[in-house]
N, C-alpha and C positions, 0 to 999 in steps of 0.2 A: 352217550356214555352214561353208565349208571355207577354211582359211588355212594359211600357212606361217610358219616362224620368220623374222620380219622384223627381229629384233634382232641375232642372231649368224649367221644363215644356215645353221644346221644342216639337213641334208637331211630330207625327210619332209613329208607332208601331214597336217594335223590337222583334226578336225571339232569344232565347237561345237554342242551339242544342248541342248534344254530338257526338263527332267523334266516328265512329264505330270501328276504328282501335286503337286509343290511349286513348279513353274515355275522352279526353279534352273537356270541355265546352267552347263554343265560340258564339259570336253574329253573326247571319247569316240573311241576308247578312251583311258584314261589311261595315261601312261607308267609302267611298273612302277617301284616305289620304288627298287629296286636299280639301275635304269637311268638315273634322273634326274640323278645327278651328272655324267654325260657331257654334259648339255646346259648345264652351267655352266662356261664357259671359265676358264682359270687367271687371267685378268685381270678376272674379274667384280668390279665396282666395290665392292660391299658387303663383299667378302672381302679387299680390299686391306690389306696389313699396316699401312700408314701412315694409313688412313682415320680411325682414332680420334684422330689427332693433328692433323687438319686444322682442327678448330674448338675447340682447347683453351680452356676458360673462355668459350666463346661466349655471347653474350647470349641469354636466353630469348626465343623467338618468341611468337606469339599462338596457336599451336596447343594443343589440350588436353594433349598430351604434354609441352609445355613450361610449362604452368600447373598444376602438380600441387598438390593440396590438402595443406596442412601439418598432417596429422593421423595418428593411428595410430602405428605404430613406424617409419614411413617405410621400409618394405621394398618394393623394386621388382623385378619380374621382367620382362625383355625377351626375348620369344620370337622366335627368328630374328635374333639380335643382331648377326650378322656379326662384324666385327673389333672391335666395342665402342664405336663413336663416341658413340652416345646414352648408353650406360651410363657412360662416362667423364665425360660432361658432368653427368649426374645425381649421380654420386659426388662430384664437385667441389661440387655444390650441397647436399651433406649427406645424401643417400639411401644406404641400405644396398642395394647392387645385386647382382643375380644375372642370369645370362644362360643361354640354351639356343640352340645353333647346330649344325646338322648337318655343316658343313664343318670338317674337321680343320685345314686351313690357317688359317681364320678364328678358330677356337678358340685355336690356338697364338698368333696375333697378339694376341687379346684378353687372354690370360693374360700375354703379354709386357708388357702395359700394367698389370699388377697387378689384373686383374679376375677375379671368380669366375664362370667360364663353364663349363658342362658341355656335352659333345658328345652330341647326340642330337636326338630329336623328341618331340612330345607328340601322342598318348600314347606312353609308352615310357621317356622319360628320368626319372631319379629327381629329385624335387624336395625341397628342405628341408622338414622337418616343420612349421616355423612358417609361418603363413599370410601372404599378400602383401596389402599395402594397394593396390598398383597393379600391373596387368599390362599390358604394351604389346605390340602386334603391328603394327608399322609396315610396310605393304606385304608382309605375310607370309601372311595368312589365305588368300589366293587361291592360294598355292603348295602348301598341304597337301592330301593326297588325301581326307581325311575331316574337313572343318571342324567338323561337328557334334560328333564324338567329341573333337576337340581342345578345343573350347570347354567341353564338359561336364567334361573332365578338369581344365582350368584353373579352372573354377568351384569345384571341390572344394577347391582349395588357396588360395582367397582368403578374406581376413578378411570378416566380416559388414560390409556397407556399403562394401566395396572396389570399385574401378572397373577395368574392362577397357577399354582404349582401342585401337581398331584403325582402320587406314586401308586402303582397297582401291580400285582403279580402278572407275569407274562404268560398267558395261556398258549402262546406259540413258542415257548422256550424249549430248549433241548431237554430240560428236566421233565417238563410236562409230557413230552413225547416218550421219554425213557420210562417214566414211572406210571403213566396212564392214570387209572383210578386211584393209585396210591400217591399221586403227587400232592404234597402238602399245600400247594398254592390254591387248590380248589376250596378248601376249608368250608365244606358244605355243612349246613345250609346257610351259614352266616354270609358267605359271598354269594350274592344273587346274580352278579354279572361278571363275566370273565373276558378280559380285554386282550387283544393282540395289538401289535403296532398299528396295523391298518385301521382297526375299529376304534382305537384311541384317537387317532387323527380325525377320523370321520365324525366321531361323537363331539369333539371340541369344535370342529368346523360348523356342524349343524347348530350348535349352541350359540354361534355368533362370535367365536374367538378367532383371532388372526395369528399368523406366524407361529403355528404350533410346532415346537421343537421337542424332539425326543432324545433322551439319553438312557443309559443302561446301568444296571447294578447287578453284580454277582452276589448270590446268597448261598454260600457254601453249606450252611447249616441245613438248607432245604434238601440238598443232595444227600447229606448224611441221614436226615430223617426219612426222606423218600426211600433210601436203601433199606432202612430198618423196617419201614412199613411193607415194602415189597418182600423182604425176607419173611416177615410174619405172615403175609397173605399167601405166599407161594410155597414157602418151606424149602425153596431151592438152595442147594449148597453154595452155588456161586453168589447168590444174594446174601446169604448168611456171612460168607467170608468178606464180601464187600462192605456190609453194614458194620462189621467188626473193625474195619480199618478207616479211621478218620483221615489218614493221609491219602488213601486211595480215593475216597470221596472228594477230598480237596483237589486231587489231580484231575478227576473227572470234571469237576466244576470249572477248573482253570482251563482245561482244553476245550470244553464244549460250550460253556456259557459265555458267548461273545456276541456283541452287536445285537441284531434283532433276535438272536437265540438266547439272550441273557435271561436271568431269572426274574428281573423286575424292570418295569417300564417307568421312567420318570418323564412327565410331560410338563413343559412350561408353555403357557399360552397367554397371549396378550389381549387385553380387552379393547 
């Protein structure tokens, strides 16, 4: 499949192909690591300096990353932590938090909030010698050029029985099938790998994790945005009417985004 950058409109055409051996979907050719920062605009939301302050003391949600087990030494590593919103919340909850983030601006913002954040990527960034009880990668694993190498490296730095929690868009979702190249979850070229439930389990298993459990999230906003993108690309009256109705998009998401066809995959894997 061929698609363009529907998020920020950077020029270029990008291809999504499937590996013949492992069935993994990936962007081909991948953007060179040194060229990737050019595709993240200055106002990229995860890097916003005030993002960490938008939910101070926020109530824990129902997601696995907000329901952390109260065991071990309570050491947490957030990979791709942005300006530190999640880290700050968990620090307030009593966790000893560390972060890794490639954006210099986001790192500076996180450190400004008193957070211990290193600039870099995995593999490559230096990690504390002590093992982590929890590692989180929230909307990050699809951005890294070699997710298998990243997971293997993180596995080495986790305590026995520790958990890695990751979330990724579901490339096998009903929305991806419905909108095709206009599906917002592709987010090309920033997303270099595109996960399905099967390839998610396979990737974590190959990296040495055990008891990989998947759960699902519905993202109604992706249906609304996908409908708007399809209306713009096709000009079809049916899509223009759909895109104009938030309630209709919400109904489509509620009916079709279920189980393995949901919008987002959440993986919890044990070291």
